[in-house]
C-alpha positions as CSV (number, residue, x, y, z in Angstrom):
1,M,-7.4,-9.9,1.2
2,L,-6.4,-8.9,-2.3
3,T,-2.7,-8.8,-3.0
4,V,-1.8,-6.2,-5.7
5,T,1.8,-6.2,-7.1
6,T,3.5,-3.1,-8.4
7,D,3.4,-4.6,-11.9
8,R,-0.4,-5.2,-11.6
9,V,-1.0,-1.7,-10.4
10,T,1.1,-0.3,-13.3
11,S,-0.9,-2.4,-15.7
12,L,-4.2,-1.2,-14.2
13,L,-3.1,2.4,-14.3
14,S,-2.1,2.2,-17.9
15,M,-5.7,1.3,-18.9
16,T,-7.9,4.1,-20.3
17,A,-11.2,4.5,-18.5
18,S,-14.3,3.4,-20.5
19,R,-17.2,1.1,-20.0
20,G,-16.0,-2.4,-19.2
21,D,-12.6,-1.3,-17.8
22,I,-11.5,-1.7,-14.2
23,R,-11.1,1.7,-12.6
24,V,-8.4,2.5,-10.0
25,K,-9.5,4.6,-7.0
26,A,-8.0,6.0,-3.8
27,M,-10.5,6.5,-1.0
28,L,-10.2,7.7,2.6
29,I,-11.8,6.8,5.9
30,A,-11.4,10.3,7.4
31,A,-12.0,10.2,11.1
32,N,-13.3,13.1,13.2
33,D,-11.4,14.6,16.1
34,D,-13.3,12.4,18.6
35,L,-12.5,9.3,16.5
36,T,-16.1,8.2,16.5
37,A,-17.2,9.1,13.0
38,H,-15.8,9.6,9.5
39,A,-16.7,12.0,6.7
40,V,-18.7,10.6,3.8
41,S,-20.5,12.1,0.8
42,V,-24.2,11.6,0.5
43,H,-25.4,10.4,-2.9
44,P,-29.0,10.8,-4.2
45,P,-31.4,7.8,-4.7
46,T,-30.8,5.4,-7.5
47,A,-32.8,2.3,-8.7
48,D,-30.3,0.2,-6.7
49,N,-30.4,2.4,-3.6
50,P,-33.8,4.1,-3.4
51,R,-32.9,6.1,-0.3
52,G,-29.5,7.1,-1.5
53,Y,-26.1,6.0,-0.2
54,H,-22.9,7.1,1.5
55,R,-19.5,7.0,-0.3
56,L,-16.0,7.5,1.1
57,I,-14.2,10.6,0.2
58,G,-11.8,10.2,-2.7
59,G,-11.8,9.2,-6.4
60,R,-10.0,8.1,-9.5
61,V,-6.3,7.7,-9.8
62,E,-5.2,9.6,-12.9
63,F,-2.8,8.1,-15.4
64,G,0.8,8.4,-14.2
65,E,-0.3,9.3,-10.6
66,S,0.4,7.2,-7.5
67,H,-2.6,6.2,-5.4
68,R,-1.1,8.2,-2.5
69,D,-0.9,11.3,-4.6
70,A,-4.4,10.7,-5.9
71,I,-6.0,10.7,-2.5
72,A,-4.2,13.9,-1.5
73,R,-5.3,15.6,-4.8
74,E,-8.9,14.4,-4.5
75,V,-9.2,15.7,-0.9
76,R,-7.7,19.0,-2.0
77,E,-10.1,19.3,-5.0
78,E,-13.2,18.1,-3.3
79,L,-12.9,19.6,0.2
80,D,-10.0,22.1,0.0
81,A,-8.3,20.2,2.8
82,T,-5.1,18.3,3.4
83,I,-4.7,14.9,5.1
84,H,-2.7,14.2,8.3
85,D,-1.6,10.7,9.5
86,L,-2.3,9.1,6.1
87,T,-2.1,5.3,6.4
88,L,-2.7,2.8,3.7
89,L,-5.1,0.1,5.0
90,A,-5.8,-2.2,2.1
91,A,-6.3,-2.7,-1.6
92,L,-9.9,-3.7,-2.2
93,E,-11.7,-5.1,-5.3
94,N,-15.1,-3.6,-5.6
95,I,-17.6,-5.1,-8.1
96,F,-21.0,-3.4,-8.0
97,R,-24.1,-2.3,-9.9
98,L,-25.0,1.4,-10.2
99,T,-28.2,2.4,-12.1
100,G,-28.2,-1.1,-13.5
101,E,-24.7,-1.0,-15.0
102,L,-21.8,-3.2,-13.8
103,G,-18.8,-1.4,-12.3
104,H,-15.4,-2.8,-11.3
105,E,-12.8,-0.9,-9.2
106,I,-9.6,-1.5,-7.4
107,V,-9.7,0.8,-4.4
108,F,-6.6,1.8,-2.4
109,L,-8.2,2.4,1.0
110,Y,-6.6,4.9,3.4
111,A,-7.2,6.2,6.9
112,G,-6.3,9.8,7.9
113,R,-7.5,13.0,9.4
114,L,-8.7,16.0,7.4
115,D,-7.4,19.6,8.0
116,P,-9.7,21.4,8.2
117,S,-12.3,19.0,9.2
118,P,-15.7,19.4,7.5
119,P,-18.2,21.2,9.8
120,D,-20.9,19.1,11.6
121,A,-23.6,20.6,9.4
122,D,-24.0,22.0,5.9
123,A,-20.7,20.6,4.6
124,T,-20.4,19.9,0.9
125,L,-17.9,18.7,-1.7
126,T,-17.6,19.4,-5.3
127,E,-17.2,16.4,-7.7
128,A,-15.0,16.7,-10.9
129,D,-18.2,17.1,-13.0
130,G,-19.2,20.1,-10.9
131,S,-22.0,18.4,-8.9
132,V,-22.2,19.3,-5.3
133,L,-22.8,16.7,-2.7
134,S,-23.5,16.9,1.1
135,V,-20.8,15.6,3.4
136,V,-21.9,14.1,6.7
137,W,-20.3,12.4,9.7
138,R,-21.0,8.6,9.7
139,S,-20.4,6.5,12.8
140,L,-17.2,4.5,12.4
141,K,-19.0,1.5,13.9
142,G,-22.0,2.0,11.5
143,E,-24.4,2.3,14.4
144,G,-27.7,3.9,13.6
145,E,-26.9,4.4,9.9
146,D,-29.7,3.9,7.5
147,L,-27.8,4.3,4.2
148,P,-25.3,1.8,2.8
149,L,-21.6,2.7,2.6
150,Y,-19.6,2.2,-0.6
151,P,-17.3,0.5,-1.3
152,V,-19.0,-2.2,0.8
153,E,-15.8,-3.5,2.4
154,A,-15.0,-0.1,3.8
155,A,-17.7,-0.5,6.5
156,G,-15.7,-3.4,8.0
157,W,-12.4,-1.4,7.9
158,A,-14.1,1.6,9.6
159,R,-15.4,-0.8,12.4
160,R,-11.9,-2.2,12.8
161,L,-10.5,1.3,13.1
162,A,-13.0,2.2,15.7
163,D,-12.1,-0.9,17.7
164,R,-8.4,-0.1,17.6
165,L,-8.9,3.5,18.7
């Protein structure tokens, strides 16, 4: 488990985002009413993920913003929703490749419930760049899922949530 001190978080937040920097994100495992699945965005195929991939709801922490405020803002902007029962689960370090380029993030991982919840079909979210992505319900346990979930460590946290519920 990664331990992140307040001084380290402040240091990470003060960095400007550019290639080679560590990005700070806040992401949400957003369970459905039955507590069997969570909402994820569906991303198109890439060289690294030829069938596409799932990603947790959330995004970048802006300069001067707390990670808790960031996840609330991201959910409001992307889904026009609010979060109930928001709980910080962990701070994760995510080092990955996307379209051949190295990425590095510190992710504040939350659990919570969306209000309103995305519908079972035809749900979408709008990214900051204006792109529209589908939103689907993914099994908390990952059963029957063909696409990988990012950040990778989130799948284990989702399974642990399912086991506790």
